Phi, psi and omega in degrees: 000138180286129177239351180269064184296156177294178179302149182306143177283130179224150178140226181260136183229140170261131182256137175231136167238128180259143180227155173273161004272162166287156186046058187294145173287165184304325182290328176290321179294318180294320179297322179294312181300319180297315180298318179297317183293326184276352181291157175234111356290160180292154178246148174282132180265122182241142169239102181261144177251116185249133185275095181275144178297127179077357184237334188078200183287129183238130180283134181230124177274129172210156178269169171210132165200163186245145173224164176238153179141225179241181184294322181298315180296321179293320176295319176298321181293318181290328171301317180295319176301315179299319181294323176301314180292321178299316179298336178276001177092012181269150181263104182280134181237354184193141171236140186216131180244118183243119174277145172295136188297344179268003180297153174297136178094347173290129182299127178269317184254169174296327178297316177303319184297326182293344180255012181254153179304140188291343183271004178265153182202163175268150177222131185236140180232109186259110182280122181247135178219172175285148181289328183231001186199160173301158181297136176270171174298323177296321178299316182298319180294318179298320177295320180295319177296320179295320177300317178295319179295316182291321179300317179294317183295317185273343180072024176209151182300135171230071188275171177266159171204166171201160177278126182298339177278347178226064188297347180275358178260160173218140171247137163265135185240148183208141173247154176219134182231148175073013179229165176271171183302320182305312181286324180301322183291341176296317177289324177296316178294332176295324177296318180297319180295322180292324178294317181292338181273358180293153180303143174071358177051041182283340187245153180211154176274118181279319180193163175235124176264119185245127186226155175239114187277116184264338177205134179213110189281344185203073182293341180296343175301334182268005179300122183096348174248265179276353177244141179294152173288000000 
């Protein structure tokens, strides 16, 4: 196991707390939103739809808020967020700390990555939209086929997701381990190129969100989505 980690990661972090149940009924969504809104500081309540192998899109409730500092401070903050939700009667199943990929201490090169803790990894969310119109059902089907093709080509899951509040959008998602940001971005840029090469050039990449995961208490939640079964 690597113990000679790089300099501590410092900067901006996004905190996520995940709660059960998956595919929540409306009353569970409302209870979650109320708990997030009443917290101090308040948390953003998200309902994401994640495309699981063999299951299709599954609704997942998670919080979002940003803090600055170092990993230890971010982990303490996400523990506090989780406790707030537990006191509200919610069942917490995961805590996650994501550094912005440009933060100090995030590995840039593969050599940097060899000195980083083994449980850390990059995560990328590539927002895809129509070039001249919102995504159609045909576009959604084409993107799903592309996700399956890319997953097979890269040998790692490249699944779809979307925000339930914006169902006309789609994200392609990818993880990278054991490499620096520079090499990880090669595969991400490959996703953008594959989208640009689709017939009729109907789809375009609007933006790419790049994160470095510094803590994840339950990665198994993603089994069948961003993690292989």
